[in-house]
Structures are given as structure tokens and as C-alpha cells.
TITIDREN-351487 format. One record per residue (C-alpha): x, z, y. Coordinates in steps of 0.25 Angstrom, whole numbers, padded with zeros to 4 digits, always signed. Layout:
BEGIN
XZY ...
This chain:
BEGIN
-0018-0092+0090 -0028-0084+0082 -0028-0069+0081 -0023-0061+0069 -0033-0054+0060 -0029-0041+0055 -0036-0033+0044 -0038-0018+0045 -0029-0010+0036 -0033+0000+0026 -0024+0008+0016 -0027+0011+0001 -0021+0020-0009 -0019+0014-0023 -0021+0027-0031 -0015+0027-0045 -0011+0036-0056 -0003+0033-0069 -0010+0035-0082 -0002+0033-0094 +0005+0019-0093 -0006+0014-0083 -0011+0017-0069 -0024+0021-0063 -0030+0018-0049 -0039+0027-0042 -0050+0019-0035 -0062+0024-0026 -0075+0018-0023 -0077+0011-0010 -0085+0017+0001 -0097+0009-0004 -0094+0014-0018 -0096+0000-0024 -0081-0004-0026 -0068+0003-0031 -0056+0003-0021 -0043+0010-0018 -0044+0022-0008 -0042+0015+0005 -0044+0017+0020 -0039+0016+0034 -0026+0019+0039 -0024+0031+0048 -0015+0032+0061 -0008+0045+0056 -0006+0041+0042 +0003+0030+0036 -0004+0020+0028 +0000+0026+0015 -0005+0040+0020 -0018+0034+0024 -0020+0028+0010 -0016+0041+0004 -0027+0047+0012 -0037+0037+0007 -0034+0040-0007 -0036+0055-0005 -0049+0053+0003 -0056+0042-0006 -0050+0045-0020 -0045+0060-0019 -0031+0054-0023 -0019+0062-0020 -0005+0057-0023 +0007+0050-0019 +0006+0037-0010 +0016+0026-0008 +0020+0025+0007 +0020+0010+0007 +0008+0001+0003 +0010-0008-0009 -0001-0018-0007 -0010-0024+0004 -0024-0029+0000 -0037-0034+0007 -0050-0026+0005 -0063-0028+0012 -0072-0017+0017 -0086-0018+0021 -0099-0024+0017 -0099-0039+0015 -0114-0040+0016 -0113-0036+0031 -0108-0046+0041 -0093-0043+0044 -0095-0032+0035 -0082-0034+0027 -0068-0031+0033 -0055-0033+0025 -0044-0023+0026 -0029-0024+0022 -0026-0012+0013 -0013-0006+0011 -0012-0001-0003 -0003+0011-0006 +0000+0017-0020 -0005+0032-0022 -0001+0039-0035 -0012+0049-0037 -0007+0063-0041 -0021+0069-0041 -0035+0067-0036 -0045+0076-0029 -0060+0073-0024 -0060+0062-0014 -0064+0065+0001 -0073+0053+0001 -0086+0053-0007 -0090+0042-0016 -0076+0036-0018 -0076+0039-0033 -0061+0039-0036 -0059+0033-0050 -0046+0030-0058 -0045+0016-0063 -0036+0009-0073 -0029-0003-0067 -0039-0013-0074 -0051-0004-0070 -0046-0004-0056 -0045-0019-0056 -0059-0020-0061 -0065-0010-0052 -0059-0018-0040 -0067-0030-0044 -0081-0023-0044 -0088-0027-0031 -0077-0034-0024 -0074-0048-0020 -0064-0054-0030 -0053-0055-0019 -0054-0040-0015 -0054-0036-0029 -0042-0044-0032 -0035-0037-0020 -0038-0023-0026 -0033-0028-0040 -0020-0033-0034 -0018-0019-0028 -0020-0013-0042 -0010-0023-0048 +0000-0021-0037 -0001-0006-0039 +0001-0007-0054 +0012-0016-0052 +0019-0006-0043 +0016+0006-0052 +0021-0002-0065 +0034-0006-0058 +0036+0009-0053 +0037+0004-0039 +0029+0016-0033 +0038+0024-0023 +0042+0037-0028 +0036+0049-0021 +0044+0053-0009 +0051+0066-0011 +0058+0070+0003 +0066+0081-0003 +0072+0072-0014 +0074+0061-0003 +0081+0070+0006 +0091+0075-0005 +0094+0060-0009 +0097+0057+0006 +0106+0069+0008 +0113+0065-0005 +0115+0051+0000 +0120+0056+0013 +0130+0065+0007 +0135+0054-0002 +0137+0044+0009 +0144+0055+0018 +0154+0058+0007 +0157+0043+0005 +0158+0040+0020 +0169+0050+0021 
């Protein structure tokens, strides 16, 4: 029986904003500076995966906003230098939607956070990448646009409103139970 091979995990924040009837995505340069990508990085012990993705958005893109608690897509992404023996490592990346409310200067230099239209983001992913990896990133954009267009984004969590609704439901059930 062979041993299973597990790929390391990273998390990405798919940062977006609505502009008129369309959407824009905030991309950053890779650390090498030669490609565009979503803000992404490692998970952290003390953070949920969505919180780690939110942290990456702030560090790499200076993006602040509301992140969905659940990932909406998984994709494969290489990291490293293909010119070096064993220089490329593939990662599984969990993608989380982050609605950007505002931006600030990123904490990491040379990331050049830039807003792209859907079509421009799809084209930017093709530059400097193998087709299969560019296709993975284009699929993330397509899935994000699909979710945004269908209105499937989870509404912001508001504890006070949630508590009031639960109390009302409990009172209603209590009255009906008597």
C-alpha cells in the first residue's frame, strides 16, 4: 500500500468591490514581482482559516473589509523557482471572499496592490504562468463573479440583531408550547 501525498495548505483572500453593475478584484504582485495573484499565505495556529486569509489581505494588499467565514473554492498554485531542482512546490489554496470597505498602505513592500476589472484580472493571471495554473486562477475569478452575481455572499454577522431574533423566536415558541 502506497503512502498518501498531502500538499501543504495556504489561504487566499479574494478581495473585491462593486463598481456600478460590475465587480473589481484587488490583486498583488508575487514576492518575485513578476506575476499577479490574490493575497495569500500560510495558515496560523491561533487563527481560523478565514482570519488568516483576512490577515494576508491586510499585510499584502492593505485591504480591510468583511470576509466570509467559509471558503468558496479550492485551487492549486505553485510556489518556487522551476529553474532550480525541486524548486517548485504545489499548494492547495482555500479561497475566501473579502468585500473591501477601504484600503491602506500594505505592510509588505513591492506588492503593488491594484484593482482589476474581471476581464483584466483574467488576463493578468495569464502573464508569466503555465496555462494550467493561469486557468486555476481564472476559475477562482469566475466562481467569485458567479457567487456575487447570484447574491450568494453571506450577509455580515450582526450579533445584536441575531440575539434579538433568537429571543423573539424563543418567546414565540414558549407561547405556542403553553
